[in-house]
N, C-alpha and C positions, 0 to 999 in steps of 0.2 A: 226665618232665614237659615238654613244651616251653616254649619261653620266652614264647609269647604267652598260653598259658594260664595261667601264672604271673602274667603282667600282668594277664590277665583275671581271675583268683581276686582280686587286688589291687582292681581297679577295682570289682568286686562286694562286696566287704567295704567299703570307704568308702561307697559306693552305699548299702548297707543302715545304715550308722552315718548318713548325710545324712537317710535318710527316718525312721529312728527319732527323729532330734531334731526333725525337722519335724512328726512326729505327736504329740510331748509338747508343742509349744508354738505350734502353729498358730492357736487361738484368742487366744493373747496376742498375736501380731503384729499382727492386726487392731484390738485395742484400745490399743496404744502408736501404731500409725498414726494412730487416730483422736484421741488426744490431741495430735498435733500435725498435724491434718489441713491441708493447703494446696490450693489451687484444681487442682493438676496432679494431686493422686492419683486414679486410676481409681476406680470402682465397684467396690463388693467383688466383683461376679460375674466381673469382667476377670481377678481372680487366679486364676480356676478354670484358665487355663493352665498352670499349674504341675504339675497332672495329667496332661495331655499331654507337657508337658516329661520327667517322670519316666518316663512309660510308654516313650517312645522312647528313653530312655537307658538303660532296661533291656534293651529288645529290643537296643540297640547293642551293650551288655557280652555279652549272650549271642552276638551275631553273632562277636564277637572270637574265644571259644572256637572257633569251626569254621574259622577260616583255615586254609588248608591248609599254608602256611609262612609262617615270620618275617617274609620280603620280602613278603609278601601281607598282613601283618596290619597294621591300623592303629596298633596297639600298637608295633610297629617304630619308628612316626614320632612318636607322642604320648609315649610311656613314662609318665613320671611325672605329666605334666598333668594327665589326668582325675582323679586320686587327689587333687591339690591342690585343685582346683577343687571336688571334692563336700567335702573337709574345709573350706574357705573357705566354701561354702554352708551347712554346719551351723553353723560359728561366727558367720556373719551370724546367724542365727535366735538364737542364743544373745546376743550382744552388742545386739542390737535389741530383743529382749523384757527386756532387763534395763534399757532406756532409756539404753543408753550412746550416744546418737545419733552423737557425734562418732567414736567407734570403729566403729560400723557404716558410715560412710561410707567410713572406710579400708579397712574389710575388702571391702566391695563393689566398690571401686575395683580393688583385687587380683583379685576374683572376674571382674571385667571384663575385667582385664589376661590372665588365664589363658584366659579365652574366646577371647580375640582371638588369642591364641598356637596355640592347637588349631585355631581356624577358619582362620587363615592357612595352619598348616602343612598341615592336608589339603587345602586348595584348590591350594595351589602344589607337591604333590608328588604330585598323581593321586589321585583317590579313586572309591570305587563310590559313585551316587547318595545311597544311605541314610546313608555315612558321615558326610556334612556335613548332612543334612537335620535332625537332633536339635539340632544346633550352631547352626545358622542361626537356629531358632526360640529355643533359649536364650539365644543372644547379643543379638538382636534384643529380646527381653523385658527382659535384664538391663541393656540400652542404657538404656532408658526408666525401668527401676526404679532404676539408678543416679542419674538426674535427681530422679526422686522422692524419694529418699532425701537427696538434697543439699538439696532444698527441706524436707523435715522438719527439719533441721538448722537452716536460714535461719529457720525458725517458731520452734524452740524458744529461740533465742537472740535473736529479733525482729530479723533482718537483713534483712528482706524488703523493705525500705525503701531499702536500700543505693544511692546514687547517685540517690536520689529518683524512681527509677522505679516504687516500690510492686510488690507481690507480682503483679499482674495483669501489668504491664508485663513483669516478668521472666519470666513464665510465657509470653507470647506470643513473646517472643525466643528463649527456649530450646525451644520447640515447632519454631520456623522452624530452629534450629539441628538440631533432632534429626530434622527432614525432610530436610535436606540431607545427614547423615549417613546416612540411608537411602537417598536416592539415589546417593551418593557409592559405599557398599559394595555395594549393588543393580548399577550399572553395572561397576564395576573389578572384582568378583569374580565376573560374570554369576550374581547370585542372585537370582531372582524371590521367595523365600520372604522374606527379610529384610526388603525394603521392605513388603511385605504383613503381615505380622505387627506391624508398628509401629501399622498402622490399629486393630489391637485395642485397645490402652490408649487411642489416641485417642477410640475409640469409649465406652469406660468413663469417660474424662474428661467428654466430652459430656454423658452420662447422667448422671454424679452432680452436674454443675452445673445441670441442667435447664433451660437456656435462661437463666440469671443474669447471664451476659454476652454480650452480643452479638458483640462481637470476638473472644472466645474460640471463639464456634462457627464464626465465617468461618475464621480460621486453622486451626482443625480440619478443617474441611469442605476448606479450599484444601489443606492438606497430605494430607488423604488423598487427593483425587484425584490430587495430585502422586505420591504412593507406589504408588496404583494404576496410573498410565500408565507409571510406571517399571518396575513387574513385568510388564506386559503388553510392554514394549519389550524386557526382557531376555529374556522368553519368545521373542519373535519373533525377537531375534539369534540364540539357541541353536538354533531351529527350523531357520532360514534357513542358518546357516553350519556346522551340525553340530557346535557348539563343544564338545561333550564330548571330552576329550582320549582317547588310546587306552587309558590306566589306568583311566578312568571305566566302560570297558566290560568290566572283569574280572568 
């Protein structure tokens, strides 16, 4: 059995474990989140993006099985990182549903780190467009999910008034930071999908708050416009310069 197929089997097993844990505890996640509800928490429908992420990851794993050589396989570059990521994903579900919020923040930060490792590795070493696409969506969503999880922690321990800003003030500041992160990653890595995906939780946040905070609506609208413009600029840059590296055309 080839090395990439061995890694692909490892990815698939870890993926199945992650899906199984998610299946068993999905309804509990919403309940815990509602117990520590924050302004920045998106409406429930926004979390449907996990379905898309899991479908794309499954297709990505199947694609690993069919790499012609070890050198052409993404497994030769990522090695153990997807397995670690899937296990952290499952672990987060467990600790969050047990309402160990502080532990869940530590786990989701570790999860975000593994995504950053895989995302940058794929980008810097050359990739087929589909190699990075699932991770662009996954990375963007978990970036926002990490922020929401941290706000769950501040709500649980009544820290949302830190430095006298209040929860709304912190929410507006963090949304501005998230927008800047989306712009920076989109431009630096020439990834139009990452900033575009961040608009989705922004829409979920807007819908859940239903116009309750005018300043929040303005920040969400401006942030979404900036992220959309960033995505358009990146697409224009890629089309104009033929920016795909030779390795991307495999």
